[in-house]
C-alpha positions in Angstrom: -17.4 31.2 -23.7 -16.0 27.6 -23.8 -15.9 25.7 -20.6 -12.8 23.7 -20.0 -11.7 20.9 -17.6 -8.0 21.1 -16.6 -6.1 17.8 -16.5 -2.6 17.5 -14.9 -0.3 15.4 -12.8 2.8 15.8 -10.7 5.4 13.5 -9.2 5.3 12.0 -5.7 5.3 14.6 -2.9 8.9 13.9 -1.8 10.2 14.8 -5.3 8.2 17.9 -6.1 5.8 20.3 -4.4 2.3 19.4 -5.7 0.9 22.9 -5.4 3.9 24.5 -7.3 3.6 21.9 -10.1 -0.2 22.4 -10.3 0.1 26.2 -10.5 2.6 26.2 -13.4 0.7 23.6 -15.4 -2.5 25.6 -14.8 -0.8 28.8 -15.9 0.2 27.2 -19.2 -3.3 25.9 -19.7 -4.9 29.3 -19.1 -2.4 31.0 -21.4 -3.6 28.7 -24.2 -7.4 29.0 -23.8 -8.0 32.5 -22.3 -7.2 34.4 -25.6 -10.0 32.5 -27.2 -12.5 33.1 -24.4 -12.0 29.8 -22.6 -12.5 29.3 -18.8 -11.5 26.4 -16.6 -14.5 25.2 -14.6 -13.3 21.8 -13.4 -9.9 20.3 -12.3 -8.6 16.8 -12.5 -5.1 16.9 -11.1 -3.3 13.8 -9.8 -0.6 14.3 -7.1 1.7 11.5 -6.1 1.0 9.2 -9.0 3.7 8.0 -11.4 3.4 9.0 -15.0 3.8 5.3 -15.9 0.3 4.6 -14.5 -2.3 4.6 -17.2 -5.2 7.1 -16.9 -7.5 4.4 -15.7 -5.4 3.9 -12.6 -4.9 7.5 -11.7 -7.8 8.6 -9.5 -8.5 12.0 -11.0 -7.6 11.0 -14.5 -10.0 8.1 -14.2 -12.7 10.5 -12.9 -12.2 12.6 -16.0 -12.6 9.6 -18.3 -15.8 8.8 -16.4 -17.0 12.4 -16.8 -16.6 12.1 -20.6 -19.4 9.6 -20.7 -21.8 12.0 -18.9 -23.9 14.0 -21.5 -24.6 16.5 -18.8 -21.0 17.2 -17.8 -20.2 20.8 -16.8 -17.3 21.3 -19.4 -17.1 21.3 -23.2 -13.4 20.6 -23.7 -10.3 19.5 -21.8 -7.0 21.4 -21.6 -3.6 19.9 -20.6 -0.7 22.2 -19.5 2.1 19.7 -20.0 1.7 16.6 -22.1 4.9 15.0 -20.8 3.4 15.0 -17.3 0.1 13.5 -18.4 1.0 11.1 -21.2 3.7 8.3 -21.0 4.7 5.9 -23.7 1.7 4.9 -25.8 -0.9 6.3 -23.3 -2.0 9.0 -25.8 -2.9 6.4 -28.4 -4.9 4.4 -25.8 -6.7 7.5 -24.3 -7.4 10.0 -27.1 -9.9 7.8 -29.0 -12.2 8.3 -26.0 -12.1 12.1 -26.4 -12.8 11.7 -30.1 -15.6 9.2 -29.5 -17.4 11.5 -27.0 -16.6 14.6 -29.2 -14.7 16.4 -26.4 -11.8 18.5 -27.8 -8.4 18.0 -26.1 -6.3 21.2 -26.1 -2.5 21.1 -25.6 0.0 24.0 -25.9 2.3 22.0 -28.2 -0.2 22.1 -31.0 -1.5 25.6 -30.2 -5.1 24.4 -29.6 -7.2 21.3 -29.9 -5.8 18.1 -31.3 -7.3 17.2 -34.7 -8.0 13.4 -34.7 -7.5 13.4 -38.5 -4.2 15.3 -38.4 -1.3 12.9 -38.7 1.2 15.6 -37.6 -0.8 16.1 -34.3 -0.8 12.4 -33.7 2.9 12.2 -34.4 3.7 15.1 -32.0 1.8 13.6 -29.1 3.4 10.2 -29.7 6.8 11.8 -29.6 6.0 13.5 -26.3 4.9 10.2 -24.9 8.2 8.6 -26.0 10.2 11.5 -24.6 8.3 11.1 -21.3 9.2 7.4 -21.1 12.8 8.1 -22.1 13.2 10.8 -19.5 11.9 8.5 -16.8 14.2 5.7 -17.9 17.3 8.0 -18.0 16.6 9.3 -14.5 16.3 5.7 -13.2 19.7 4.8 -14.8 21.5 7.9 -13.5 20.1 7.5 -10.0 21.0 3.8 -9.7 24.5 4.3 -11.2 25.2 7.2 -8.8 24.0 5.3 -5.8 26.0 2.3 -6.8 29.2 4.4 -7.0 28.4 6.2 -3.7 27.9 2.9 -1.9 31.0 1.1 -3.4 33.6 3.9 -3.7 32.5 6.3 -0.9 30.8 3.8 1.4 28.1 6.4 1.9 25.0 5.7 3.9 22.2 6.0 1.4 19.3 6.6 3.7 16.5 4.4 5.0 16.0 3.1 8.5 19.1 1.9 10.3 19.4 -1.8 10.9 18.5 -3.0 14.4 21.6 -2.5 16.5 22.6 0.8 14.9 21.4 4.4 15.0 21.9 7.3 12.7 24.8 9.7 13.5 26.0 12.9 11.8 28.9 12.4 9.3 29.5 16.0 8.3 28.2 18.5 5.7 26.9 17.3 2.4 29.5 17.4 -0.4 27.1 19.1 -2.8 27.5 22.8 -2.0 23.9 23.6 -2.9 22.6 20.9 -0.5 25.1 21.9 2.1 23.8 25.5 1.9 20.3 24.2 2.6 21.6 22.4 5.7 21.7 18.9 4.3 24.3 16.7 6.0 25.7 13.2 5.5 24.9 10.4 8.0 26.5 7.2 9.1 25.7 4.2 11.2 26.8 4.1 14.9 26.2 1.2 17.3 23.2 1.6 19.5 24.2 0.9 23.1 20.8 -0.6 23.9 20.5 -3.0 20.9 24.0 -3.7 19.6 24.7 -6.3 22.4 21.5 -8.1 21.3 22.8 -8.5 17.8 26.0 -10.0 19.1 24.0 -12.3 21.4 21.9 -13.5 18.4 25.0 -14.4 16.3 26.7 -16.0 19.3 23.7 -18.2 20.3 23.1 -19.2 16.7 26.7 -20.4 16.2 26.5 -22.3 19.5 23.6 -24.4 18.1 20.4 -22.6 19.0 17.6 -22.4 16.4 15.7 -19.3 15.3 12.7 -20.0 17.5 14.8 -20.8 20.5 16.6 -17.5 20.1 13.4 -15.6 19.7 11.9 -17.3 22.7 14.9 -16.5 24.9 14.9 -12.8 23.9 11.2 -12.5 24.6 11.6 -14.3 28.0 14.3 -11.8 29.0 12.0 -8.9 28.2 14.2 -7.6 25.4 12.0 -5.5 23.1 11.7 -6.8 19.5 12.7 -4.5 16.7 9.2 -3.1 16.1 8.7 -2.5 19.9 12.1 -0.9 20.2 11.4 1.6 17.4 7.7 2.3 17.7 7.9 5.6 15.6 8.9 3.6 12.5 6.7 0.5 13.2 3.2 1.8 14.3 1.6 -0.9 12.2 3.2 -3.8 14.1 2.0 -5.1 17.5 5.6 -5.5 18.9 4.5 -8.2 21.4 7.3 -10.7 20.8 10.4 -11.7 18.8 9.7 -13.7 15.6 11.8 -16.1 13.7 11.7 -13.8 10.7 13.2 -11.0 12.8 16.0 -13.2 14.0 16.6 -14.5 10.5 16.8 -11.0 9.0 19.5 -10.0 11.6 21.5 -13.1 10.9 21.5 -12.4 7.1 22.3 -8.7 7.2 25.9 -8.2 6.1 26.0 -4.6 7.3 26.8 -5.8 10.8 30.4 -6.5 9.5 31.0 -2.7 9.1 30.6 -2.6 5.3 28.0 -0.6 3.5 25.9 -3.0 1.4 23.4 -1.8 -1.2 21.2 -3.3 -3.9 19.9 -6.2 -1.9 16.5 -5.6 -3.5 15.3 -4.2 -6.7 12.1 -2.9 -8.2 10.7 -4.8 -11.1 7.8 -3.6 -13.2 5.4 -6.5 -14.2 2.3 -6.4 -16.2 -0.8 -5.9 -14.1 -2.9 -8.0 -16.6 -1.1 -10.0 -19.3 -4.4 -10.1 -21.3 -4.8 -6.3 -21.2 -1.4 -4.5 -21.5 -3.1 -1.1 -21.5 -3.6 -1.4 -17.7 0.2 -0.9 -17.3 2.5 -2.4 -14.8 2.8 -2.8 -11.1 6.0 -2.4 -9.1 7.2 -5.5 -7.4 10.1 -5.7 -4.9 12.4 -8.6 -5.6 15.4 -9.9 -3.7 18.7 -9.9 -5.5 21.2 -12.7 -5.2 24.3 -12.0 -3.1 26.5 -11.7 -6.2 24.4 -8.7 -7.2 24.9 -6.9 -3.9 27.1 -3.7 -3.9 29.7 -3.8 -1.1 31.8 -0.8 -0.1 35.5 -1.2 -0.8 36.3 -0.9 2.9 34.5 -0.9 6.3 32.8 2.4 6.8 31.2 2.1 10.2 31.9 0.2 13.4 31.3 -3.5 13.0 29.2 -5.5 15.5 30.6 -8.8 14.4 33.6 -10.0 12.4 33.4 -11.0 8.8 34.4 -14.6 9.8 31.4 -14.7 12.3 29.1 -13.6 9.5 30.4 -16.1 7.0 30.1 -18.9 9.6 26.4 -18.0 10.3 25.7 -17.9 6.5 27.4 -21.3 6.1 25.4 -22.8 8.9 22.1 -21.4 7.5 23.0 -22.8 4.1 23.6 -26.3 5.6 20.3 -26.2 7.4 18.4 -25.2 4.2 20.2 -28.0 2.3 19.5 -30.6 5.0 15.8 -29.6 5.0 15.7 -29.8 1.2 14.5 -27.2 -1.2 10.8 -26.5 -0.5 8.7 -26.3 -3.6 5.7 -24.0 -3.7 2.8 -25.5 -2.0 -0.1 -26.1 -4.3 -3.5 -27.6 -3.6 -6.5 -28.6 -5.7 -8.8 -28.2 -2.6 -11.0 -25.1 -2.6 -11.3 -23.0 0.6 -14.3 -20.7 0.1 -13.3 -18.5 3.0 -9.6 -18.1 2.0 -8.5 -14.6 2.7 -11.8 -13.7 4.4 -11.4 -15.3 7.8 -9.1 -13.8 10.4 -8.0 -14.9 13.9 -9.7 -12.8 16.6 -6.7 -12.9 18.8 -3.9 -11.7 16.5 -6.0 -10.5 13.6 -3.9 -12.5 11.1 -5.5 -14.3 8.2 -6.2 -17.9 8.9 -4.8 -20.6 6.6 -6.8 -23.3 4.9 -5.8 -26.8 6.2 -7.2 -30.3 5.9 -7.3 -32.1 9.2 -8.8 -35.5 9.8 -10.0 -35.5 6.2 -12.1 -32.3 6.7 -11.4 -28.7 5.7 -10.3 -26.4 8.6 -8.9 -22.9 9.0 -6.0 -22.4 11.3 -3.8 -19.7 12.8 -0.3 -20.7 13.9 0.9 -17.4 15.4 3.2 -19.2 17.9 4.9 -21.1 15.0 6.5 -17.8 14.0 6.4 -15.6 17.2 7.7 -16.5 20.6 5.2 -17.0 23.4 4.5 -13.9 25.4 2.3 -12.7 28.2 0.9 -9.7 26.3 -0.9 -12.0 23.8 -2.6 -15.1 25.1 -2.5 -17.1 21.9 -3.0 -20.8 21.7 -0.4 -23.0 20.0 -2.8 -23.4 17.1 -6.3 -22.0 16.6 -8.6 -24.2 14.5 -12.1 -23.8 13.3 -14.0 -26.3 11.1 -15.4 -25.1 7.8 -18.5 -27.3 8.1 -19.5 -25.5 11.3 -19.2 -22.0 9.8 -20.6 -22.3 6.3 -24.2 -23.5 7.1 -24.7 -20.7 9.6 -23.1 -18.2 7.3 -25.3 -19.3 4.4 -28.4 -19.2 6.6 -27.7 -15.7 7.7 -27.2 -14.5 4.1 -30.5 -16.2 3.1 -32.4 -14.7 6.0 -31.1 -11.1 5.5 -31.6 -11.0 1.8 -34.8 -13.0 1.6 -37.9 -11.4 0.1 -39.7 -11.6 3.4 -37.1 -9.5 5.1 -36.8 -7.0 2.2 -38.4 -4.2 4.1 -36.2 -4.5 7.1 -33.1 -4.7 5.0 -34.2 -1.7 2.9 -34.6 0.3 6.1 -31.1 -0.8 7.4 -29.5 0.2 4.1 -31.2 3.6 4.0 -30.0 4.2 7.5 -26.5 3.3 6.6 -26.4 6.1 3.9 -25.1 9.2 5.6 -26.9 12.5 5.0 -24.9 15.5 3.9 -23.2 17.0 6.9 -20.1 18.8 5.7 -19.9 21.6 3.1 -17.9 20.8 -0.1 -15.3 23.5 0.5 -14.0 21.5 3.4 -12.7 19.0 0.8 -9.7 21.1 -0.3 -8.9 22.2 3.3 -8.7 18.5 4.3 -6.5 17.7 1.4 -4.1 20.5 2.2 -4.0 19.4 5.8 -3.1 15.8 4.8 -0.4 17.1 2.4 1.1 19.3 5.2 0.9 16.5 7.8 2.8 14.1 5.4 5.5 16.6 4.8 5.9 17.2 8.5 6.1 13.5 9.2 8.8 13.1 6.6 10.8 16.0 8.1 10.3 14.6 11.6 11.6 11.2 10.6 14.6 12.8 9.0 15.2 14.6 12.3 14.9 11.3 14.1 17.5 9.7 11.8 19.8 12.6 12.5 19.9 11.7 16.2 17.2 14.0 17.7 15.5 13.0 21.0 13.3 10.0 20.1 10.6 10.8 22.7 10.2 14.4 21.5 10.2 13.5 17.8 7.7 10.6 18.5 5.3 13.1 20.1 5.6 15.3 17.0 4.9 12.4 14.7 2.0 11.3 16.8 0.4 14.8 16.6 0.9 15.0 12.8 -0.6 11.5 12.4 -3.6 12.6 14.5 -4.1 15.6 12.3 -3.8 13.5 9.1 -6.3 11.0 10.5 -8.8 13.7 11.4 -8.4 15.2 7.9 -8.9 11.8 6.3 -12.1 11.3 8.3 -13.2 14.7 7.1 -12.5 13.7 3.5 -14.6 10.6 4.1 -17.5 12.5 5.5 -17.3 15.0 2.6 -17.4 12.1 0.1 -20.3 10.7 1.9 -22.1 14.1 1.9 -21.6 14.3 -1.9 -22.6 10.7 -2.6 -26.0 10.4 -4.2 -28.5 8.9 -1.8 -30.0 5.9 -3.5 -33.8 5.7 -4.0 -35.8 2.9 -2.5 -36.4 1.5 -6.0 -32.7 1.4 -6.7 -32.0 -0.4 -3.4 -34.9 -2.7 -4.1 -33.3 -3.8 -7.3 -29.9 -4.4 -5.6 -31.5 -6.4 -2.8 -33.4 -8.6 -5.3 -30.2 -9.2 -7.2 -28.4 -10.2 -4.0 -31.4 -12.3 -3.1 -31.0 -14.3 -6.3 -27.3 -14.8 -5.4 -28.4 -16.0 -2.0 -30.5 -18.7 -3.6 -27.5 -19.7 -5.8 -25.4 -19.8 -2.6 -27.7 -22.4 -1.0 -27.4 -24.7 -4.0 -23.7 -24.2 -4.7 -21.0 -26.7 -3.7 -18.6 -25.4 -1.0 -15.7 -25.2 -3.4 -17.8 -22.9 -5.7 -18.9 -20.4 -3.1 -15.7 -18.3 -2.9 -16.8 -15.8 -5.8 -20.3 -15.5 -4.2 -18.8 -14.6 -0.9 -16.6 -12.1 -2.6 -19.7 -10.5 -4.2 -21.3 -10.1 -0.8 -18.0 -8.5 0.5 -17.8 -10.8 3.5 -15.2 -10.3 6.3 -15.1 -12.9 9.1 -13.3 -13.0 12.4 -13.1 -16.1 14.6 -12.9 -15.5 18.4 -11.6 -18.8 19.7 -12.1 -18.1 23.4 -15.8 -17.4 22.9 -16.1 -19.8 20.0 -17.9 -17.1 18.0 -17.5 -15.9 14.4 -18.5 -12.3 13.6 -19.3 -11.3 10.1 -19.3 -8.0 8.2 -20.8 -7.6 4.8 -20.1 -4.8 2.3 -21.3 -5.7 -1.2 -19.3 -4.0 -3.9 -22.3 -2.2 -5.5 -24.1 -1.3 -2.3 -23.5 1.3 0.5 -23.8 -1.2 3.3 -21.0 -0.8 5.8 -21.8 -3.6 8.3 -24.3 -6.4 8.5 -27.1 -5.7 11.0 -26.6 -9.0 12.8 -23.0 -10.1 12.4 -22.8 -12.8 15.1 -23.2 -16.4 14.0 -23.8 -17.5 17.6 -27.6 -17.6 18.0 -27.3 -17.0 21.8 -24.9 -14.1 21.7 -27.6 -11.4 21.1 
């Protein structure tokens, strides 16, 4: 009997059911290997990952590549049910040499068995399927974008997404596609929201009467008018919603849909190389703003306007004058190094603090109130400052103390305590994954129901319950992963500590501008609590299982 590992992939969950896709690919794979006595003993199936991602960036595919290196792996060959789902473009040419190097046969139905690395026909067939996969994806993108452009311009159709602040989703009749109509799908349109539409009118009116963005935000916050994220908590659970910000006011003033026209294609997705020195790592998707001449406007107004076209044009003209008067701002560059850049957060608002030179010395600052209006819910100073020269010596001393040879025994004990013992059986892994997938699908349906005009209070409760189930399942997954993680021996941890101890010595001798990569190796996360004048530190080195430093407070009197 030949032991096989099954490899597969399916589209994102909103486009295809992962379980159905897995089952039919698995059926094809079994039909290929079972006649010759093959049996699938391991699965590496990626759900929700684009085919354009190379194998190294798909979690399960990357795990399979890692397993190839293990001489004690539990399979002898790999079988793929559908090459167009697993290989894209030139991915086969970049991946198959690893199978050949580790002498692991790769079986695919299209060649009727294992791929022969010395057979040019096999190589040509697999390259053709990779090209077909890439062409299929590109054709789908062109068809979808062309169709959506026509629907927006000619029909003025609402193409989905969250409604702009000031509007709500209303029913617009049955879907024109008979099959979708039979499934209960319906069209939607934008209707003015009685609670927020007057706020949009107020923003445009005040702006044209001379008020600035911050003054408008401050007035709205002072009058206890919820900001967009506070008004719609179901769609904005990641935002605090304390106060109006300049960016929220600016977004409303620049949104042309308040004129009653449907406007599409304000943004586009560009694919840029992840690493220009290693193109095999593939691309990443980057959202880019299109210029106004690239926007797609409906031929006529399709929903009730909140402002006139003249009002919108006056607001844009005024904004353009202000930008011109201020001058074009070039990107800010600096030759100064900030070793804690991206690692120090404000303890009040939890935003990353910016590097800033003040009085000739490096500082880190948080200017929350420069963007958000003052509010009673968040007692934030105008500007929070902390001097770098105060933080770094204490931070370096803590690192030197914890990873010093004299404290090696204590640190070893803390590290062993941080490694969780197995507490959850492995079968719980699949149950947790199914729970997460089910919760995601329910949340998607609930949000669609909310867009259709259902009771927000009731739908919000449903979403909260589903999110709680998903969170519990993710915690279960984490515990399962911890249970399956190999517990490091004391000798292994000893080696790691000595390595970090050597880094600690280098840290003491390094110049401040050279310390950033060392802090990155220690996995430092800092938070400055301005009211207590305390910086707390967490350390999670990349190659260690430490989840928190045993003494994270830099204030010697705090503990």
